[in-house]
C-alpha positions in Angstrom: -66.0 38.1 72.6 -66.3 34.4 73.5 -66.0 33.2 69.9 -63.5 30.4 69.5 -63.2 29.8 73.3 -62.5 26.1 74.3 -64.7 25.8 77.4 -62.9 22.5 78.5 -59.6 24.4 78.4 -61.2 27.2 80.4 -62.2 24.7 83.1 -58.6 23.3 83.2 -57.2 26.8 83.6 -59.7 27.6 86.4 -58.5 24.4 88.2 -54.8 25.2 88.0 -52.8 25.7 91.2 -50.0 28.1 92.1 -46.5 26.8 91.3 -44.0 28.0 93.9 -41.3 27.9 91.2 -43.2 30.7 89.4 -43.7 32.7 92.5 -40.0 32.5 93.2 -39.3 33.6 89.6 -41.6 36.7 90.0 -39.9 37.6 93.3 -36.5 37.4 91.7 -37.1 39.0 88.3 -39.8 41.6 89.0 -39.2 42.9 92.5 -39.5 46.7 92.5 -41.1 47.0 89.1 -43.3 50.1 88.8 -45.7 48.4 86.5 -46.1 44.9 85.1 -48.2 43.4 82.3 -49.3 39.8 83.0 -49.8 38.4 79.4 -52.2 35.5 79.1 -53.1 36.1 82.8 -55.8 33.4 82.7 -57.6 33.2 86.0 -55.1 35.5 87.7 -53.2 32.7 89.2 -50.0 34.8 89.6 -51.7 38.2 90.0 -51.2 38.3 93.8 -47.5 37.4 93.5 -47.1 40.1 90.9 -49.0 42.6 93.1 -46.6 42.0 96.0 -43.6 43.0 93.7 -45.0 45.7 91.5 -46.6 49.1 91.9 -49.4 48.3 89.4 -50.4 45.2 87.6 -52.4 44.8 84.3 -53.6 41.5 83.0 -54.7 40.6 79.5 -56.5 37.4 78.3 -58.9 36.6 75.5 -61.2 34.3 77.6 -64.0 36.3 79.3 -64.6 33.6 82.1 -60.9 33.7 83.0 -60.8 37.5 82.9 -63.7 37.6 85.4 -61.9 35.3 87.7 -58.7 37.3 87.4 -60.6 40.5 88.3 -62.1 38.7 91.3 -58.6 38.2 92.8 -58.4 42.0 93.4 -54.7 41.8 92.3 -55.0 43.7 89.1 -55.5 47.4 88.4 -57.0 46.4 85.1 -57.8 43.2 83.3 -58.1 43.6 79.5 -60.3 41.0 77.8 -58.9 41.0 74.3 -56.4 39.1 72.1 -52.8 40.0 72.6 -52.8 41.4 69.0 -55.1 44.2 70.3 -52.9 45.1 73.2 -51.8 48.5 71.8 -55.5 49.5 71.7 -55.8 49.2 75.5 -52.3 49.8 77.0 -49.5 52.2 76.4 -46.2 51.2 78.2 -45.3 49.2 81.4 -41.9 48.6 83.0 -42.0 44.8 82.6 -43.9 42.1 80.7 -44.5 38.8 82.4 -45.4 36.3 79.6 -45.7 32.8 81.2 -46.8 29.8 79.3 -48.2 31.7 76.3 -45.8 31.5 73.4 -46.3 27.8 72.9 -49.9 28.5 72.1 -49.0 31.0 69.3 -48.8 29.6 65.7 -45.4 30.1 64.1 -46.6 32.5 61.5 -47.8 34.8 64.3 -44.8 34.5 66.7 -42.8 37.5 65.5 -45.8 39.8 65.5 -46.8 38.7 69.0 -43.3 39.3 70.3 -43.1 42.7 68.6 -46.4 43.6 70.3 -45.3 42.6 73.7 -41.9 44.2 73.4 -43.5 47.5 72.3 -45.3 47.6 75.6 -42.2 47.0 77.8 -39.6 49.5 78.7 -37.2 47.6 81.1 -37.7 43.9 81.1 -39.2 40.9 79.4 -39.8 37.7 81.4 -40.9 34.8 79.2 -41.4 31.2 80.2 -42.2 28.2 78.1 -42.2 24.4 78.5 -39.2 22.5 77.3 -40.4 20.4 74.4 -37.9 17.7 75.3 -40.3 16.8 78.1 -43.6 14.9 77.6 -45.8 17.4 79.4 -45.2 19.9 76.7 -47.0 17.7 74.2 -50.0 16.8 76.3 -51.9 20.0 75.5 -53.2 20.1 71.9 -53.2 23.9 72.0 -49.4 23.9 72.2 -49.0 24.6 68.5 -45.7 26.4 68.3 -42.8 24.0 67.3 -39.5 25.0 68.7 -36.2 24.0 70.2 -34.8 26.1 73.0 -31.9 27.3 70.9 -34.1 28.2 67.9 -36.6 30.0 70.1 -33.7 32.0 71.7 -32.5 32.9 68.2 -35.9 34.1 67.2 -36.2 36.2 70.4 -32.9 37.7 69.7 -34.0 39.0 66.3 -35.6 41.7 68.4 -34.5 45.3 67.8 -35.2 46.3 71.4 -34.2 43.4 73.7 -31.4 41.0 74.2 -32.4 37.6 75.6 -30.7 34.9 77.7 -31.9 31.4 78.5 -32.2 30.1 82.1 -33.4 26.9 83.7 -36.2 26.8 86.3 -36.2 23.2 87.4 -39.3 21.1 88.1 -42.6 22.3 89.3 -43.0 22.6 93.1 -45.4 19.7 93.2 -42.8 17.4 91.8 -39.5 18.8 93.1 -40.3 17.9 96.7 -40.6 14.2 95.9 -37.6 12.3 97.1 -36.9 10.6 93.8 -37.1 14.0 91.9 -34.7 16.0 94.1 -31.5 14.9 92.4 -33.1 15.5 89.0 -34.4 18.9 90.1 -30.9 19.9 91.3 -29.6 19.3 87.8 -32.6 20.9 86.1 -32.0 24.1 88.1 -28.5 24.4 86.6 -28.9 23.2 83.0 -31.6 24.6 80.8 -31.8 21.6 78.5 -32.7 19.4 81.5 -35.3 21.8 82.9 -39.0 21.1 82.2 -39.7 24.8 82.0 -37.3 27.5 81.0 -37.0 31.3 81.4 -36.0 33.7 78.6 -34.9 37.0 80.2 -35.0 40.0 78.0 -33.1 43.3 78.8 -33.1 46.4 76.7 -30.5 46.8 74.0 -28.2 49.8 74.3 -27.3 51.8 71.2 -24.3 49.6 70.7 -26.4 46.5 70.4 -25.8 44.9 73.8 -27.8 44.6 77.0 -28.2 48.1 78.5 -28.1 46.9 82.2 -30.0 45.0 84.9 -33.2 46.8 84.2 -36.1 46.2 86.6 -35.4 44.2 89.7 
């Protein structure tokens, strides 16, 4: 199961701290969800925030050490230790999929199949966040292998037969946004996606006519 695991990367993920920006996103996008899948849940960093909003929370990650840490949070009803490609073997459907900071790790040739797998699990909402590749931090991690622009990624997402996606800014991480010099930049980054270090792609189900069906979960 641990084959191909980068243990230095595991350590870095175990050391990560909660970003208030993501907690606010979860509160806004997933409040009242009956069930949520946390894709690439890692150490379970956002499991407690998801638990506060959803009736049940399932996590999936391929790294056994991170899965054990996620289980230890007590926030998940189930933590699946498997590649995302095997998701259908372990889970039927959930109301919403929370996919944060995962797609940038997916090779381009696997992107469409990964999206199809995640969308097949969601009935009401897709919540996807990625780093904006116009910012230096997106290039510091060598495992960020997907090459994209925000517009091209939005277009790829909207090839979906089940969901319609829109692009939204998130601003700077909470550790940066409180610094006096960053506050004016953060105000802009929260309004304009191209100026935002991290962005949200919100997916809502398509109606039979090909448009968004409605507000969905939350």
